[in-house]
N, CA, C and O atoms as a MOPAC input file, in Angstrom:
PM7 MOZYME 1SCF
protein

 N     -0.78800 1    12.27800 1    18.56900 1
 C     -2.00800 1    11.62300 1    19.21800 1
 C     -3.25500 1    12.49800 1    18.41800 1
 O     -4.21800 1    11.84800 1    18.00800 1
 N     -3.21600 1    14.09400 1    18.18900 1
 C     -4.24600 1    15.04200 1    17.93200 1
 C     -3.62200 1    15.92900 1    17.27900 1
 O     -2.44100 1    16.06200 1    17.60100 1
 N     -4.15600 1    16.83300 1    16.16100 1
 C     -4.21000 1    18.35900 1    15.73200 1
 C     -5.97400 1    18.79000 1    15.49700 1
 O     -6.97500 1    18.31700 1    14.95800 1
 N     -5.50900 1    20.14800 1    16.39000 1
 C     -6.52200 1    20.81200 1    15.07600 1
 C     -6.52700 1    22.03800 1    15.42200 1
 O     -6.28800 1    22.45500 1    16.55500 1
 N     -6.75600 1    22.57800 1    14.61900 1
 C     -6.66600 1    24.85200 1    14.21700 1
 C     -7.08400 1    25.29900 1    14.62100 1
 O     -8.28400 1    25.47900 1    14.41300 1
 N     -6.19200 1    26.01600 1    15.83100 1
 C     -7.02800 1    27.37200 1    17.10400 1
 C     -7.82600 1    28.28500 1    15.88700 1
 O     -9.05500 1    28.23600 1    15.91900 1
 N     -7.26500 1    29.00700 1    14.95700 1
 C     -7.16200 1    29.91400 1    14.19700 1
 C     -6.60700 1    30.27200 1    12.35100 1
 O     -5.48000 1    30.38200 1    11.86800 1
 N     -7.15300 1    30.30900 1    12.10600 1
 C     -6.63300 1    31.18400 1    10.59800 1
 C     -6.52500 1    29.91600 1    10.19300 1
 O     -5.48800 1    29.30000 1    10.44200 1
 N     -7.37900 1    29.42700 1     9.63100 1
 C     -8.19700 1    27.88200 1     8.87900 1
 C     -7.73900 1    27.79100 1     7.46900 1
 O     -7.42300 1    26.82700 1     6.77100 1
 N     -7.79000 1    29.01100 1     7.25900 1
 C     -8.05500 1    29.57400 1     6.07800 1
 C     -6.58200 1    30.13600 1     4.83700 1
 O     -6.52500 1    30.56800 1     3.68500 1
 N     -5.22700 1    29.66600 1     6.35100 1
 C     -4.11000 1    29.80100 1     6.20300 1
 C     -3.25200 1    28.11300 1     5.90200 1
 O     -2.03200 1    27.99300 1     5.79100 1
 N     -4.04000 1    27.21600 1     5.83800 1
 C     -3.27200 1    26.13600 1     5.68800 1
 C     -1.99500 1    26.22800 1     6.52700 1
 O     -1.83000 1    27.22600 1     7.22900 1
 N     -0.94500 1    25.10800 1     6.49500 1
 C      0.00300 1    24.91400 1     6.83900 1
 C     -0.07900 1    25.70600 1     7.65200 1
 O     -0.46400 1    25.23000 1     8.72000 1
 N      0.23200 1    27.44100 1     7.67100 1
 C      0.05800 1    28.57700 1     8.40700 1
 C     -0.70800 1    29.06500 1     9.57200 1
 O     -0.71800 1    30.15700 1    10.13900 1
 N     -1.28500 1    28.06500 1     9.75600 1
 C     -2.50300 1    28.31700 1    10.30700 1
 C     -2.37600 1    27.96900 1    12.14200 1
 O     -1.49500 1    27.10900 1    12.15800 1
 N     -2.57900 1    28.08000 1    12.84600 1
 C     -2.68800 1    28.30300 1    14.15200 1
 C     -2.62800 1    26.91800 1    14.90800 1
 O     -3.48900 1    27.16200 1    15.75300 1
 N     -2.14300 1    25.42800 1    15.23800 1
 C     -2.50700 1    24.52300 1    15.67300 1
 C     -2.40800 1    23.67500 1    16.75100 1
 O     -1.35500 1    23.09500 1    17.01600 1
 N     -3.14200 1    23.58700 1    17.22100 1
 C     -2.56000 1    22.98900 1    18.98600 1
 C     -2.29200 1    21.01700 1    18.61800 1
 O     -3.10400 1    20.48600 1    17.86100 1
 N     -1.53600 1    20.45100 1    19.01700 1
 C     -0.71300 1    18.99400 1    19.10900 1
 C     -1.25900 1    18.20400 1    20.08600 1
 O     -1.24300 1    18.89100 1    21.10800 1
 N     -1.75600 1    17.07800 1    20.33600 1
 C     -1.53400 1    16.50100 1    21.27600 1
 C     -0.43600 1    14.99500 1    20.73400 1
 O     -0.61900 1    14.06200 1    19.95300 1
 N      0.79500 1    15.45100 1    21.70600 1
 C      1.16000 1    14.19200 1    21.84600 1
 C      2.30800 1    13.30200 1    22.45400 1
 O      3.31600 1    13.99900 1    22.57100 1
 N      2.55000 1    11.79600 1    22.95500 1
 C      2.27300 1    11.28300 1    23.49900 1
 C      3.75700 1    10.39700 1    23.40900 1
 O      3.87600 1     9.71600 1    22.39100 1
 N      4.62600 1    10.36900 1    24.16800 1
 C      6.04800 1     9.46600 1    24.57600 1
 C      6.70300 1    10.51500 1    22.89200 1
 O      7.12500 1     9.77900 1    22.00000 1
 N      6.72900 1    11.61200 1    22.68000 1
 C      7.55600 1    12.20900 1    21.63300 1
 C      8.46700 1    13.65600 1    22.47800 1
 O      8.06800 1    14.72800 1    22.93100 1
 N      9.76300 1    13.03700 1    22.38900 1
 C     10.39400 1    14.21800 1    22.13800 1
 C     10.07400 1    15.55200 1    21.89700 1
 O     10.93800 1    15.59500 1    21.02100 1
 N      9.63200 1    16.63700 1    21.88100 1
 C      9.23100 1    18.01100 1    21.27800 1
 C     10.73300 1    18.85800 1    21.47000 1
 O     11.57200 1    18.78600 1    22.36800 1
 N     10.68600 1    19.57200 1    20.39300 1
 C     11.77900 1    20.98900 1    20.64700 1
 C     10.96700 1    22.76000 1    20.17000 1
 O     10.99100 1    23.24800 1    19.04000 1
 N     10.55000 1    23.17000 1    20.97800 1
 C     10.05900 1    24.38700 1    20.39100 1
 C     10.53800 1    25.23400 1    19.45800 1
 O     11.40800 1    25.87900 1    20.04500 1
 N     10.46000 1    25.63900 1    18.22700 1
 C     11.45300 1    26.24900 1    17.46700 1
 C     11.66100 1    28.29500 1    17.84500 1
 O     12.53700 1    29.15800 1    17.78900 1
 N     10.01700 1    28.13800 1    18.25900 1
 C     10.14900 1    30.06000 1    18.35700 1
 C      8.90800 1    29.49500 1    19.49200 1
 O      8.02700 1    28.64100 1    19.39300 1
 N      9.40000 1    30.59100 1    20.77900 1
 C      8.22900 1    31.06500 1    21.38000 1
 C      7.39500 1    31.33900 1    21.73500 1
 O      6.84100 1    30.80800 1    20.77200 1
 N      5.91200 1    32.05100 1    22.74700 1
 C      5.41700 1    32.87400 1    22.49800 1
 C      6.04100 1    34.48100 1    22.33900 1
 O      5.51800 1    35.56100 1    22.06500 1
 N      7.27700 1    34.09400 1    22.62300 1
 C      7.24200 1    35.83800 1    22.91900 1
 C      8.12200 1    36.13700 1    21.55000 1
 O      8.66000 1    37.24300 1    21.51800 1
 N      8.29900 1    35.36800 1    20.55100 1
 C      8.51200 1    35.53200 1    19.64400 1
 C     10.37100 1    34.88400 1    19.65400 1
 O     11.05700 1    35.60200 1    18.92600 1
 N     10.94600 1    34.07400 1    20.12500 1
 C     12.05600 1    33.97600 1    20.20100 1
 C     12.44000 1    32.96600 1    19.84900 1
 O     11.95400 1    32.04300 1    20.50300 1
 N     13.41900 1    32.53700 1    18.75100 1
 C     13.63100 1    31.58800 1    17.85600 1
 C     14.87100 1    30.93900 1    18.09300 1
 O     15.94900 1    31.53200 1    18.03500 1
 N     14.69800 1    29.30100 1    18.45400 1
 C     16.18800 1    28.68100 1    18.88800 1
 C     16.86000 1    28.77600 1    17.47800 1
 O     17.96900 1    28.28500 1    17.68500 1
 N     16.81800 1    29.05300 1    16.46000 1
 C     17.28000 1    29.14800 1    15.04500 1
 C     18.35900 1    29.98600 1    15.47900 1
 O     19.39600 1    29.43600 1    15.10900 1
 N     18.63200 1    31.11200 1    16.12000 1
 C     18.95400 1    32.33500 1    16.63600 1
 C     19.72700 1    32.47100 1    17.84400 1
 O     20.87400 1    32.91800 1    17.87400 1
 N     19.22000 1    32.16600 1    18.60700 1
 C     19.25300 1    31.79000 1    20.03100 1
 C     20.76600 1    30.66800 1    20.69100 1
 O     21.77300 1    30.99600 1    21.31900 1
 N     20.39400 1    29.60700 1    20.29500 1
 C     20.60800 1    28.48700 1    19.92000 1
 C     21.96100 1    28.63000 1    19.25000 1
 O     22.42500 1    29.37200 1    20.11600 1
 N     22.94100 1    28.50200 1    18.39600 1
 C     23.92000 1    29.27500 1    17.76400 1
 C     24.90700 1    30.40200 1    18.57600 1
 O     26.02900 1    30.41900 1    19.08300 1
 N     24.24600 1    30.93900 1    18.45700 1
 C     25.22100 1    31.53200 1    19.73800 1
 C     25.15700 1    31.13100 1    20.95500 1
 O     26.12500 1    31.76300 1    21.37800 1
 N     24.78200 1    30.59000 1    21.81800 1
 C     24.94700 1    30.04600 1    23.19100 1
 C     25.83200 1    29.17000 1    22.27200 1
 O     26.97200 1    29.60000 1    22.09400 1
 N     25.53900 1    28.16300 1    21.73800 1
 C     27.12200 1    26.88200 1    21.64200 1
 C     28.15000 1    27.87900 1    21.15900 1
 O     29.32700 1    27.67400 1    21.45800 1
 N     27.81700 1    28.95600 1    20.43000 1
 C     29.68800 1    29.30500 1    20.42400 1
 C     30.52400 1    29.41400 1    21.08800 1
 O     31.72100 1    29.29900 1    20.82400 1
 N     29.76500 1    29.78400 1    22.57000 1
 C     30.39700 1    29.94900 1    24.02600 1
 C     30.62000 1    29.04400 1    24.84000 1
 O     31.24800 1    29.26900 1    25.87400 1
 N     29.92700 1    27.29300 1    24.38400 1
 C     30.70000 1    26.74000 1    24.60400 1
 C     31.86000 1    26.23100 1    24.54200 1
 O     32.20800 1    25.38600 1    25.36700 1

């Protein structure tokens, strides 16, 4: 629905954005602590 730059606008796509979405499944790839699903996901999937 909407996107706005919160910080570092001069960095373009690397800026910090806030997104407002509606009816869209979303996966967070990196959380606020820097944990990446690209690291934790495959490790967890190997144990299944």
